[in-house]
N, C-alpha and C positions, 0 to 999 in steps of 0.2 A: 648119169645113172644108167645101169644096164637094163635091158628089156625085161629080164626075169625079176628085177626088183620093183618094177612099176606095177601099180595096181591096175587091174583091168577096169576100164570104164564101161558101165552098162547104162541103159536108158530105161527109166520106169515106164511100163506099158500104160499106166493110167494118166500120168501127168507130164511125162517127157523129161523129167529131171535126170541129169547125169549123176551117177553115183560111182564111188569106188567100191567095187564088190568086196574087197577085203577090209575096208575101213568102216563102211556103213552096214547096218543090220538090215539089208534088203531081203525080200522074200522071193526066192527063185522057184519057178514052177515050169512044167512042160519042157520044151526044148528051147533054151535060150530066152525065156521070159522072166522078167523081174518086176517086182513092185518096190519102190523106195520105202523106207521105214515109215515115213509119214502116211503114205497111201495105205500101207499094210495095216497100220494102227487105225486109220480112219475106217477101214473095212472090217474092223472087229478083231484083227489079229493081235496077239500079245507075244512078244519075244521073251523067252525065259533064258536069261543070261547064264544062269547056273548050269543049264543043260545045253545051251546054244541051239535051242529049237523054238519054233513058233507054235505055241499051244495056248489057245486054239489058233489054227491058221486063219488068215484073212479070207473073207468071202470073195470068190473069184467070179461070181455071176456078172455077166455083161462085158467081160473082158474078152477080146478077140486077139489072141497072140499067135505066135508061131506054134503050131502043133497043139 
C-alpha cells in the first residue's frame, strides 16, 4: 500500500483511542485535536451524515489539547 492510500491515524484527546481519520466520524478541533466518535457523542455531539457535519458539536469543556 502506498503512503497516500493509508488513512492517517489520530488519537482521541479524551480516551486515547486510535482512529482512522477518513474511516471514523471523529470530531476535529483546534490544531491537531480530535475526539473519537464515541467520545463526541458522549459529549452531546451529533453527526449529521447527510451534511457531514457535527450539529450540535460536542462539548469541549475540560479538554486540554494542542492550541
